[in-house]
C-alpha positions in Angstrom: -24.4 -34.5 -19.2 -23.1 -32.6 -16.2 -24.9 -29.5 -14.9 -23.1 -26.6 -13.2 -24.6 -25.6 -9.9 -24.4 -22.2 -8.4 -23.6 -21.7 -4.7 -25.5 -19.0 -2.8 -22.5 -16.7 -3.1 -22.3 -17.0 -6.9 -24.1 -14.9 -9.4 -23.9 -13.8 -13.0 -21.1 -11.6 -14.4 -23.5 -8.9 -15.6 -25.3 -8.5 -12.3 -22.0 -8.6 -10.4 -20.7 -5.8 -12.6 -23.8 -3.6 -11.9 -23.5 -4.2 -8.2 -19.8 -3.4 -8.3 -20.4 -0.1 -10.0 -23.3 0.9 -7.8 -21.6 0.0 -4.5 -18.2 1.4 -5.6 -19.6 4.8 -6.7 -22.3 5.3 -4.0 -19.9 4.4 -1.2 -17.5 7.2 -1.8 -18.7 9.8 -4.3 -19.4 12.2 -1.5 -15.7 11.9 -0.4 -14.6 12.7 -4.0 -16.8 15.8 -4.2 -15.7 17.0 -0.7 -12.1 16.5 -1.6 -12.2 18.4 -4.8 -14.1 21.2 -3.2 -11.6 21.3 -0.3 -8.7 22.1 -2.7 -10.6 24.9 -4.3 -13.0 23.5 -6.9 -16.3 25.2 -7.5 -19.5 23.0 -7.4 -19.4 23.0 -11.3 -15.7 22.0 -11.3 -16.3 19.3 -8.7 -19.2 17.9 -10.7 -17.0 17.9 -13.8 -14.3 16.0 -11.8 -16.7 13.3 -10.7 -18.0 13.0 -14.3 -14.5 12.7 -15.6 -13.5 10.1 -13.1 -16.5 7.9 -13.9 -15.9 8.1 -17.6 -12.1 7.6 -17.6 -12.2 4.6 -15.2 -15.0 3.1 -17.3 -13.1 3.4 -20.5 -9.9 2.1 -19.0 -11.8 -0.9 -17.6 -13.3 -1.6 -21.0 -10.0 -1.6 -22.7 -8.2 -3.8 -20.1 -11.1 -6.3 -19.7 -11.8 -6.8 -23.4 -8.1 -6.9 -24.4 -7.0 -9.4 -21.7 -10.3 -11.2 -21.0 -9.5 -10.6 -17.3 -11.8 -9.0 -14.6 -9.6 -6.0 -14.0 -11.6 -3.4 -12.1 -10.6 0.3 -12.0 -11.9 3.0 -9.6 -11.2 6.5 -8.5 -8.7 7.0 -5.7 -10.8 7.3 -2.5 -7.8 7.6 -0.3 -6.6 10.3 -2.6 -9.8 12.2 -2.3 -9.6 11.9 1.5 -6.1 13.3 1.2 -7.4 16.3 -0.7 -10.1 16.9 1.9 -7.5 17.0 4.7 -5.0 19.1 2.7 -7.3 22.1 1.8 -6.5 24.9 -0.6 -2.8 25.2 -1.4 -0.8 28.1 -2.9 -2.2 28.7 -6.4 -5.7 27.4 -5.6 -7.6 25.1 -7.8 -5.4 25.5 -10.9 -2.4 24.4 -8.8 -4.3 21.4 -7.5 -5.1 20.4 -11.2 -1.4 20.8 -12.0 -0.6 18.4 -9.1 -3.1 15.9 -10.4 -1.2 16.0 -13.7 2.1 15.4 -11.9 0.6 12.5 -10.0 -0.7 11.0 -13.3 2.7 11.4 -14.9 4.3 9.6 -12.0 1.9 6.7 -12.4 2.7 6.4 -16.1 6.5 6.4 -15.3 5.9 3.7 -12.7 4.6 1.5 -15.5 7.4 2.3 -17.8 10.3 2.3 -15.3 10.4 -0.7 -13.0 12.9 1.0 -10.8 10.4 3.6 -9.7 7.9 0.9 -8.8 10.6 -0.9 -6.8 11.3 2.4 -5.0 7.7 2.8 -4.0 7.6 -0.8 -2.8 10.5 0.0 -0.5 8.3 2.4 1.5 7.2 0.4 4.6 3.6 -0.5 4.3 3.1 0.4 7.9 4.1 4.1 7.2 1.9 4.4 4.1 -1.0 3.0 6.1 -0.3 5.3 9.1 -0.2 8.3 6.8 -3.5 7.4 5.3 -5.0 6.7 8.7 -4.0 10.1 9.9 -5.5 11.7 6.9 -8.8 9.8 7.4 -9.1 10.4 11.2 -10.5 14.0 11.1 -13.0 13.0 8.4 -14.1 9.9 10.4 -14.8 12.1 13.4 -17.5 14.0 11.4 -20.3 11.5 12.3 -19.6 12.1 16.0 -19.5 15.9 15.8 -22.4 16.0 13.3 -24.6 13.8 15.6 -23.9 16.2 18.5 -24.4 19.4 16.4 -27.2 18.4 14.1 -28.9 15.2 15.5 -32.1 15.7 13.4 -30.1 15.6 10.1 -27.3 13.2 11.0 -29.2 10.9 13.3 -31.1 9.1 10.6 -27.9 8.5 8.5 -26.0 7.0 11.5 -29.0 4.9 12.5 -29.4 3.5 9.0 -25.7 2.7 8.8 -25.9 0.7 12.1 -29.0 -1.2 11.1 -27.7 -2.0 7.7 -24.5 -3.4 9.2 -26.7 -6.0 10.9 -28.5 -6.8 7.6 -25.8 -6.4 4.9 -22.4 -4.8 5.6 -21.8 -4.4 1.9 -24.8 -2.1 1.5 -24.5 -0.2 4.8 -22.7 2.7 3.3 -24.7 3.0 0.0 -28.0 2.9 1.9 -26.9 5.4 4.5 -25.8 7.7 1.7 -29.2 7.3 0.1 -30.8 8.3 3.4 -28.5 11.3 3.6 -29.5 12.4 0.1 -33.2 11.8 1.1 -32.6 14.2 4.0 -31.2 16.8 1.7 -34.1 16.4 -0.8 -36.7 16.9 1.9 -35.0 19.9 3.5 -33.6 21.7 0.4 -35.3 20.1 -2.6 -37.2 23.3 -3.6 -34.0 25.3 -3.8 -32.4 23.0 -6.5 -32.4 24.6 -10.0 -33.0 22.2 -13.0 -29.9 23.6 -14.7 -27.7 22.4 -11.9 -28.7 18.8 -12.5 -27.1 18.5 -15.9 -23.5 17.2 -15.8 -21.0 19.2 -17.9 -17.3 19.2 -18.3 -15.4 22.2 -17.1 -11.8 22.9 -18.3 -9.2 24.3 -15.9 -5.9 25.4 -17.2 -3.3 23.9 -14.8 -0.8 25.8 -12.9 2.2 24.4 -11.1 3.6 25.4 -7.7 6.1 23.7 -5.5 3.7 23.7 -2.6 1.0 21.9 -4.6 3.4 19.3 -6.0 4.8 18.5 -2.6 1.5 18.7 -0.6 -0.8 17.0 -3.2 1.0 15.3 -6.1 3.6 13.3 -4.1 1.2 12.1 -1.3 -1.5 11.5 -3.8 0.8 9.3 -5.9 2.0 7.4 -2.8 -1.4 6.7 -1.3 -2.8 5.7 -4.7 0.0 3.3 -5.3 0.2 1.9 -1.7 -3.5 1.8 -0.9 -5.1 1.1 -4.3 -2.8 -0.3 -7.0 -0.7 -2.7 -5.0 -3.6 -4.1 -3.0 -5.6 -4.2 -6.3 -3.1 -6.5 -7.8 -3.1 -8.7 -4.7 -6.8 -9.1 -4.6 -7.1 -9.9 -8.3 -4.2 -12.3 -8.1 -5.8 -14.1 -5.2 -8.6 -15.3 -7.5 -6.0 -16.6 -10.0 -5.8 -13.7 -12.5 -2.7 -11.9 -13.6 -2.8 -8.1 -13.8 -0.7 -6.7 -16.7 1.1 -4.3 -14.4 2.9 -2.1 -17.0 -0.2 -1.7 -19.2 -2.5 -1.1 -16.2 -0.3 1.6 -14.8 0.0 3.2 -18.3 -3.8 3.1 -18.8 -4.6 4.6 -15.3 -1.8 7.1 -15.6 -2.9 8.3 -19.0 -6.5 8.4 -17.7 -5.5 10.6 -14.8 -3.5 12.9 -17.2 -6.4 13.2 -19.6 -8.9 13.8 -16.8 -6.9 16.2 -14.6 -7.8 19.4 -16.5 -11.4 18.5 -16.1 -11.1 18.0 -12.4 -10.3 14.2 -12.0 -7.7 13.7 -9.4 -6.7 10.0 -10.0 -7.9 6.6 -11.2 -6.4 3.3 -10.2 -6.9 -0.4 -9.7 -9.8 -1.1 -7.5 -9.0 -3.0 -4.3 -12.2 -3.8 -2.4 -14.6 -3.9 -5.4 -12.1 -6.0 -7.3 -13.2 -9.0 -5.4 -16.8 -8.5 -6.7 -15.8 -8.9 -10.3 -12.9 -11.4 -9.9 -14.6 -13.6 -7.2 -17.5 -16.1 -7.1 -20.0 -13.3 -7.1 -19.3 -12.9 -10.8 -20.3 -16.5 -11.6 -18.8 -20.0 -11.3 -17.2 -19.9 -14.8 -13.8 -18.1 -14.2 -13.3 -17.7 -17.9 -16.4 -15.4 -18.2 -15.8 -13.2 -15.2 -14.2 -10.5 -17.3 -17.8 -9.7 -18.5 -18.4 -8.4 -15.0 -15.7 -5.7 -15.6 -17.4 -4.8 -18.8 -20.8 -4.6 -17.1 -19.3 -2.4 -14.4 -17.8 -0.1 -17.1 -21.2 0.4 -18.8 -22.9 1.0 -15.4 -20.3 3.6 -14.5 -21.0 5.4 -17.8 -24.8 5.4 -17.0 -24.1 6.7 -13.5 -22.0 9.5 -14.9 -25.3 11.1 -16.1 -26.2 11.7 -12.5 -23.1 13.7 -11.5 -24.8 17.0 -11.8 -27.7 16.0 -9.6 -25.5 14.4 -7.0 -23.2 17.5 -6.8 -26.2 19.8 -6.5 -27.7 17.7 -3.7 -24.4 17.7 -1.8 -24.0 21.5 -2.2 -27.6 21.9 -0.8 -27.0 19.6 2.2 -28.0 21.1 5.5 -25.9 20.9 8.7 -23.2 18.3 8.7 -25.2 15.5 7.0 -22.9 14.9 4.0 -19.7 15.2 6.0 -21.1 12.6 8.4 -21.9 10.4 5.5 -18.4 10.7 4.2 -17.0 9.8 7.6 -19.1 6.7 7.7 -18.0 5.7 4.2 -14.4 5.9 5.3 -14.6 4.1 8.6 -13.8 0.7 7.1 -10.7 2.2 5.3 -9.6 3.8 8.6 -9.9 0.5 10.4 -7.9 -1.4 7.8 -5.2 1.4 7.7 -4.8 1.4 11.5 -4.5 -2.4 11.5 -1.9 -2.3 8.8 0.0 0.6 10.4 0.3 -1.2 13.8 0.9 -4.7 12.5 4.6 -4.3 12.2 5.8 -4.3 15.9 9.3 -3.3 15.0 8.2 0.0 13.3 5.1 0.7 15.4 6.5 3.8 17.2 7.5 5.4 13.9 4.1 4.5 12.4 2.3 6.2 15.4 4.4 9.3 14.9 3.5 9.3 11.2 -0.2 8.9 12.1 -0.2 11.7 14.6 1.5 14.2 12.3 -0.8 13.3 9.4 -3.9 13.7 11.7 -2.7 17.1 13.0 -3.3 18.8 9.7 -0.3 21.1 10.2 1.1 23.1 7.3 4.8 23.9 7.4 6.5 26.0 4.6 3.2 25.8 2.7 3.4 22.0 2.6 0.7 19.8 4.1 0.8 17.4 7.0 0.7 14.2 4.9 4.1 14.9 3.4 5.7 15.7 6.7 4.2 12.7 8.3 5.8 10.4 5.7 9.2 12.2 6.0 9.1 11.9 9.8 8.1 8.2 9.7 11.0 7.4 7.3 13.5 9.3 9.4 12.4 7.9 12.7 11.8 4.3 11.7 15.5 3.2 11.7 16.1 5.2 14.9 13.1 3.8 16.8 13.4 0.2 15.5 13.5 -2.4 18.3 17.0 -3.5 19.1 17.5 -7.1 20.1 
């Protein structure tokens, strides 16, 4: 009778799912809170948004994993949250941002139902989408540098932890550095935290629609979510031999975004990086049972949702630039991957650089943010600047 052996890189589906949820949420929750706050959310509304994202992505994962017996992993749109952080408050304030979230969710649903729209998005050069995202991320990723110069006592321990953990375990570098950042906050401002702030609650916002919000938030949010999350998520999952039901997945994530938007959730989508944790060897040697890792991750996300109020209160009480620096560290890997993708296509490199520079500038023209203009400039200049042979 044969006995299955487990390599050092293999584990069990349940443990893999727990690690996926812990790493996925702890690596970027501060970016989500900062992004929602940047477009006008109060601390209560931001906490509601984080709670909503955790619940909707968990329920969507449960449905897809159990229905298809496939390790399909969902997540919130971290690039989308970074986009919000760079966009800031638009005309109409927070209600207009919520309206833009709804438009983005509707576009995701339509993408699943209308193949032509998905094909249109696929025609956007990957280098331009990556360049736009890199430009959005650059100002955020500068925060550890400026924070270290302005508040070394607060930011120094976070940066040092990140560096040390990179030598020990790259996967845990960001989560552990964020834990240190929260520790700094607790030590410096713990006594000012009110018990009532620690309880997560849902906060409804009646959406409002403005042209500026749709153009500055909805369209770029949809594009970066599709190009930086959904398309790579399919590729990662497929690389382990699993087929993602594209139409149903887009419908589930789009409906999840629509339902969550009035409560502050900006977007949920296919996971890209953490998808490898549930679909790969980490989830066990038996490929037919790896879908259990997605279920385990879903349950863990629901448990973590109970901590949303406490996390938001801690971020709000953070001294100096400690949480901004932590957010910058969390996005350095995404920035590196985006820059590499933006510059990989030699023929469109100049247009990608222009797109990157405009997105990084943060300019607002006609009440429309830089991300939109960056993509427009890149699309217009790409054929004009293409290398002629």
